[in-house]
FIBA-133183 format. One record per atom (N, C-alpha, C, O): residue in one letter; residue number from 1; x, y, z. Coordinates in Angstrom, 2 decimals, padded with zeros to 5 digits. Example, Ala and Ser with C-alpha at 12.3 -4.5 7.8 and 13.67 -1.06 7.14 Angstrom:
2
['A',1,[013.19,-005.69,007.80]],
['A',1,[012.30,-004.50,007.80]],
['A',1,[013.20,-003.30,007.80]],
['A',1,[014.24,-003.32,008.46]],
['S',2,[012.85,-002.25,007.08]],
['S',2,[013.67,-001.06,007.14]],
['S',2,[012.90,000.03,007.87]],
['S',2,[013.41,001.14,008.04]],
//
This chain:
81
['X',1,[-002.62,029.51,008.87]],
['X',1,[-001.66,030.30,008.13]],
['X',1,[-000.26,029.93,008.59]],
['X',1,[-000.07,029.38,009.68]],
['X',2,[000.71,030.23,007.75]],
['X',2,[002.11,029.97,008.09]],
['X',2,[002.87,031.28,008.12]],
['X',2,[002.67,032.15,007.27]],
['X',3,[003.76,031.40,009.11]],
['X',3,[004.66,032.54,009.20]],
['X',3,[006.07,032.00,009.41]],
['X',3,[006.26,030.85,009.78]],
['X',4,[007.03,032.86,009.16]],
['X',4,[008.44,032.49,009.37]],
['X',4,[008.96,033.33,010.53]],
['X',4,[008.93,034.56,010.48]],
['X',5,[009.42,032.66,011.56]],
['X',5,[010.03,033.33,012.71]],
['X',5,[011.55,033.24,012.55]],
['X',5,[012.11,032.15,012.43]],
['X',6,[012.20,034.39,012.54]],
['X',6,[013.66,034.44,012.43]],
['X',6,[014.23,034.89,013.76]],
['X',6,[013.74,035.84,014.37]],
['X',7,[015.26,034.20,014.23]],
['X',7,[015.84,034.45,015.55]],
['X',7,[017.24,035.03,015.40]],
['X',7,[017.99,034.66,014.50]],
['X',8,[017.58,035.94,016.30]],
['X',8,[018.87,036.61,016.24]],
['X',8,[019.59,036.48,017.57]],
['X',8,[018.99,036.32,018.63]],
['X',9,[020.92,036.57,017.48]],
['X',9,[021.79,036.57,018.65]],
['X',9,[021.56,035.32,019.50]],
['X',9,[021.50,034.21,018.97]],
['X',10,[021.44,035.50,020.79]],
['X',10,[021.29,034.37,021.72]],
['X',10,[020.01,033.57,021.48]],
['X',10,[019.98,032.37,021.76]],
['X',11,[018.99,034.20,020.96]],
['X',11,[017.73,033.49,020.73]],
['X',11,[017.91,032.38,019.70]],
['X',11,[017.27,031.33,019.80]],
['X',12,[018.77,032.61,018.72]],
['X',12,[019.07,031.59,017.72]],
['X',12,[019.69,030.36,018.39]],
['X',12,[019.40,029.23,018.01]],
['X',13,[020.53,030.60,019.38]],
['X',13,[021.17,029.50,020.11]],
['X',13,[020.15,028.73,020.94]],
['X',13,[020.20,027.50,021.01]],
['X',14,[019.23,029.44,021.57]],
['X',14,[018.21,028.80,022.42]],
['X',14,[017.31,027.90,021.57]],
['X',14,[017.02,026.77,021.96]],
['X',15,[016.88,028.39,020.42]],
['X',15,[015.98,027.63,019.55]],
['X',15,[016.74,026.55,018.77]],
['X',15,[016.16,025.53,018.40]],
['X',16,[018.01,026.78,018.52]],
['X',16,[018.81,025.81,017.78]],
['X',16,[018.68,025.94,016.28]],
['X',16,[019.04,025.02,015.54]],
['X',17,[018.16,027.07,015.83]],
['X',17,[017.99,027.31,014.39]],
['X',17,[017.86,028.81,014.15]],
['X',17,[017.39,029.53,015.03]],
['X',18,[018.27,029.28,012.99]],
['X',18,[018.11,030.70,012.70]],
['X',18,[016.66,031.08,012.36]],
['X',18,[016.29,032.25,012.47]],
['X',19,[015.85,030.10,011.95]],
['X',19,[014.47,030.40,011.57]],
['X',19,[013.62,029.14,011.67]],
['X',19,[014.11,028.02,011.57]],
['X',20,[012.32,029.36,011.88]],
['X',20,[011.34,028.27,011.92]],
['X',20,[010.10,028.68,011.16]],
['X',20,[009.71,029.85,011.18]],
['X',21,[009.48,027.73,010.48]],
['X',21,[008.16,027.94,009.89]],
['X',21,[007.13,027.52,010.94]],
['X',21,[007.20,026.41,011.47]],
['X',22,[006.19,028.40,011.23]],
['X',22,[005.23,028.16,012.30]],
['X',22,[003.81,028.25,011.73]],
['X',22,[003.50,029.17,010.98]],
['X',23,[002.96,027.29,012.08]],
['X',23,[001.55,027.34,011.70]],
['X',23,[000.75,027.98,012.83]],
['X',23,[000.90,027.61,013.99]],
['X',24,[-000.09,028.94,012.47]],
['X',24,[-000.92,029.66,013.43]],
['X',24,[-002.33,029.79,012.87]],
['X',24,[-002.52,029.72,011.66]],
['X',25,[-003.32,029.98,013.74]],
['X',25,[-004.67,030.23,013.24]],
['X',25,[-004.77,031.61,012.59]],
['X',25,[-003.96,032.49,012.87]],
['X',26,[-005.75,031.79,011.73]],
['X',26,[-005.99,033.10,011.12]],
['X',26,[-006.16,034.16,012.20]],
['X',26,[-006.69,033.88,013.28]],
['X',27,[-005.71,035.36,011.92]],
['X',27,[-005.79,036.52,012.82]],
['X',27,[-004.99,036.34,014.12]],
['X',27,[-005.28,036.99,015.12]],
['X',28,[-004.00,035.46,014.09]],
['X',28,[-003.12,035.29,015.25]],
['X',28,[-002.26,036.54,015.41]],
['X',28,[-001.97,037.24,014.43]],
['X',29,[-001.87,036.82,016.63]],
['X',29,[-001.04,037.98,016.93]],
['X',29,[000.40,037.54,017.21]],
['X',29,[000.69,036.35,017.29]],
['X',30,[001.27,038.51,017.35]],
['X',30,[002.64,038.23,017.74]],
['X',30,[002.65,037.51,019.09]],
['X',30,[003.45,036.61,019.31]],
['X',31,[001.75,037.91,019.98]],
['X',31,[001.69,037.25,021.29]],
['X',31,[001.30,035.78,021.14]],
['X',31,[001.83,034.93,021.87]],
['X',32,[000.39,035.45,020.23]],
['X',32,[000.03,034.05,019.99]],
['X',32,[001.25,033.27,019.50]],
['X',32,[001.48,032.14,019.93]],
['X',33,[002.01,033.87,018.62]],
['X',33,[003.25,033.25,018.15]],
['X',33,[004.20,033.03,019.31]],
['X',33,[004.78,031.95,019.45]],
['X',34,[004.37,034.05,020.14]],
['X',34,[005.28,033.95,021.28]],
['X',34,[004.84,032.83,022.22]],
['X',34,[005.67,032.06,022.68]],
['X',35,[003.56,032.74,022.52]],
['X',35,[003.07,031.69,023.42]],
['X',35,[003.37,030.30,022.86]],
['X',35,[003.75,029.40,023.61]],
['X',36,[003.21,030.13,021.56]],
['X',36,[003.52,028.84,020.94]],
['X',36,[005.02,028.54,021.04]],
['X',36,[005.41,027.41,021.31]],
['X',37,[005.83,029.56,020.82]],
['X',37,[007.29,029.36,020.92]],
['X',37,[007.70,029.04,022.35]],
['X',37,[008.56,028.19,022.56]],
['X',38,[007.11,029.72,023.34]],
['X',38,[007.45,029.47,024.74]],
['X',38,[007.07,028.06,025.16]],
['X',38,[007.75,027.45,025.98]],
['X',39,[005.98,027.53,024.60]],
['X',39,[005.57,026.16,024.92]],
['X',39,[006.59,025.15,024.39]],
['X',39,[006.85,024.13,025.02]],
['X',40,[007.16,025.44,023.22]],
['X',40,[008.15,024.53,022.62]],
['X',40,[009.57,024.76,023.11]],
['X',40,[010.38,023.83,023.17]],
['X',41,[009.87,026.00,023.47]],
['X',41,[011.23,026.38,023.89]],
['X',41,[011.14,027.17,025.18]],
['X',41,[011.29,028.40,025.16]],
['X',42,[010.90,026.50,026.31]],
['X',42,[010.72,027.22,027.58]],
['X',42,[011.91,028.09,027.98]],
['X',42,[011.75,029.02,028.77]],
['X',43,[013.09,027.81,027.45]],
['X',43,[014.28,028.61,027.77]],
['X',43,[014.13,030.05,027.27]],
['X',43,[014.82,030.95,027.75]],
['X',44,[013.23,030.27,026.31]],
['X',44,[012.99,031.62,025.81]],
['X',44,[012.39,032.53,026.88]],
['X',44,[012.47,033.75,026.75]],
['X',45,[011.80,031.95,027.93]],
['X',45,[011.22,032.76,029.00]],
['X',45,[012.25,033.69,029.64]],
['X',45,[011.91,034.76,030.14]],
['X',46,[013.51,033.29,029.61]],
['X',46,[014.57,034.14,030.16]],
['X',46,[014.66,035.48,029.43]],
['X',46,[015.16,036.46,029.98]],
['X',47,[014.18,035.52,028.19]],
['X',47,[014.28,036.73,027.36]],
['X',47,[012.91,037.36,027.10]],
['X',47,[012.83,038.41,026.46]],
['X',48,[011.85,036.74,027.59]],
['X',48,[010.48,037.12,027.23]],
['X',48,[010.17,038.60,027.42]],
['X',48,[009.57,039.21,026.54]],
['X',49,[010.56,039.18,028.54]],
['X',49,[010.19,040.56,028.84]],
['X',49,[010.95,041.59,028.00]],
['X',49,[010.53,042.75,027.90]],
['X',50,[012.06,041.18,027.40]],
['X',50,[012.88,042.15,026.67]],
['X',50,[012.96,041.90,025.17]],
['X',50,[013.68,042.60,024.47]],
['X',51,[012.23,040.91,024.66]],
['X',51,[012.28,040.62,023.23]],
['X',51,[011.70,041.76,022.41]],
['X',51,[010.76,042.44,022.83]],
['X',52,[012.29,041.95,021.24]],
['X',52,[011.79,042.90,020.26]],
['X',52,[011.28,042.11,019.06]],
['X',52,[011.84,041.07,018.71]],
['X',53,[010.20,042.60,018.43]],
['X',53,[009.58,041.91,017.30]],
['X',53,[009.49,042.86,016.12]],
['X',53,[009.06,044.00,016.27]],
['X',54,[009.87,042.38,014.97]],
['X',54,[009.78,043.18,013.76]],
['X',54,[009.07,042.43,012.66]],
['X',54,[009.28,041.23,012.47]],
['X',55,[008.23,043.14,011.93]],
['X',55,[007.59,042.59,010.73]],
['X',55,[007.91,043.57,009.61]],
['X',55,[007.60,044.76,009.69]],
['X',56,[008.53,043.06,008.57]],
['X',56,[009.00,043.95,007.51]],
['X',56,[010.12,044.81,008.06]],
['X',56,[011.09,044.29,008.60]],
['X',57,[009.99,046.12,007.93]],
['X',57,[011.03,047.03,008.39]],
['X',57,[010.61,047.79,009.65]],
['X',57,[011.27,048.75,010.05]],
['X',58,[009.52,047.36,010.29]],
['X',58,[009.02,048.06,011.46]],
['X',58,[008.98,047.15,012.69]],
['X',58,[008.69,045.96,012.59]],
['X',59,[009.28,047.73,013.84]],
['X',59,[009.06,047.03,015.09]],
['X',59,[007.57,047.05,015.38]],
['X',59,[006.89,048.04,015.08]],
['X',60,[007.05,045.96,015.95]],
['X',60,[005.62,045.86,016.23]],
['X',60,[005.40,045.44,017.67]],
['X',60,[006.28,044.87,018.32]],
['X',61,[004.19,045.74,018.18]],
['X',61,[003.79,045.31,019.52]],
['X',61,[003.31,043.87,019.48]],
['X',61,[003.11,043.29,018.41]],
['X',62,[003.14,043.31,020.67]],
['X',62,[002.69,041.93,020.76]],
['X',62,[001.25,041.73,020.32]],
['X',62,[000.84,040.60,020.08]],
['X',63,[000.47,042.79,020.22]],
['X',63,[-000.92,042.66,019.77]],
['X',63,[-001.06,042.84,018.25]],
['X',63,[-002.17,042.86,017.73]],
['X',64,[000.05,042.98,017.55]],
['X',64,[000.06,043.11,016.09]],
['X',64,[-000.50,041.83,015.46]],
['X',64,[-000.03,040.74,015.78]],
['X',65,[-001.49,041.97,014.57]],
['X',65,[-002.10,040.81,013.89]],
['X',65,[-001.20,040.41,012.72]],
['X',65,[-000.81,041.24,011.90]],
['X',66,[-000.88,039.12,012.67]],
['X',66,[-000.01,038.59,011.62]],
['X',66,[-000.81,038.18,010.40]],
['X',66,[-002.01,037.89,010.49]],
['X',67,[-000.14,038.15,009.26]],
['X',67,[-000.73,037.70,008.00]],
['X',67,[000.02,036.49,007.49]],
['X',67,[001.20,036.30,007.78]],
['X',68,[-000.68,035.66,006.73]],
['X',68,[-000.05,034.49,006.13]],
['X',68,[001.18,034.93,005.34]],
['X',68,[001.12,035.87,004.55]],
['X',69,[002.29,034.25,005.56]],
['X',69,[003.52,034.55,004.84]],
['X',69,[004.41,035.60,005.47]],
['X',69,[005.49,035.88,004.96]],
['X',70,[003.96,036.21,006.58]],
['X',70,[004.79,037.21,007.26]],
['X',70,[006.10,036.59,007.75]],
['X',70,[006.15,035.40,008.08]],
['X',71,[007.13,037.40,007.78]],
['X',71,[008.39,037.03,008.42]],
['X',71,[008.53,037.92,009.64]],
['X',71,[008.49,039.15,009.55]],
['X',72,[008.69,037.29,010.80]],
['X',72,[008.78,038.00,012.07]],
['X',72,[010.19,037.86,012.60]],
['X',72,[010.65,036.75,012.87]],
['X',73,[010.87,038.97,012.76]],
['X',73,[012.21,038.98,013.35]],
['X',73,[012.04,039.05,014.87]],
['X',73,[011.34,039.93,015.38]],
['X',74,[012.67,038.13,015.58]],
['X',74,[012.58,038.08,017.04]],
['X',74,[013.99,038.27,017.59]],
['X',74,[014.89,037.47,017.34]],
['X',75,[014.17,039.37,018.33]],
['X',75,[015.51,039.77,018.77]],
['X',75,[015.55,040.06,020.25]],
['X',75,[014.57,040.53,020.83]],
['X',76,[016.70,039.79,020.87]],
['X',76,[016.90,040.31,022.21]],
['X',76,[017.22,041.79,022.08]],
['X',76,[017.53,042.25,020.98]],
['X',77,[017.15,042.55,023.16]],
['X',77,[017.51,043.97,023.04]],
['X',77,[018.95,044.13,022.58]],
['X',77,[019.81,043.31,022.90]],
['X',78,[019.20,045.16,021.83]],
['X',78,[020.56,045.43,021.32]],
['X',78,[021.39,045.99,022.47]],
['X',78,[020.95,046.85,023.23]],
['X',79,[022.60,045.47,022.58]],
['X',79,[023.50,045.93,023.62]],
['X',79,[024.74,046.51,022.98]],
['X',79,[025.29,045.96,022.02]],
['X',80,[025.17,047.62,023.51]],
['X',80,[026.40,048.25,023.00]],
['X',80,[027.57,047.90,023.89]],
['X',80,[027.40,047.26,024.93]],
['X',81,[028.73,048.32,023.49]],
['X',81,[029.87,048.00,024.32]],
['X',81,[031.04,048.90,024.06]],
['X',81,[032.08,048.75,024.69]],
//
């Protein structure tokens, strides 16, 4: 299956793109997506523990099962100032 990973803030800079199309096996989870991204972009490990993931209009846990065509928003925590 294919999903679209969209990156925000500093994560977009680390990956070098605002979004990527990623191929994953059926019934892959957000964590499976994250592991694949960490293998390709090890610099993301600096943000690994604090990343937020959204599918549609809801935040999801790392064990959330993805569906073909999903768009996953991957964000660092929001900081105020």
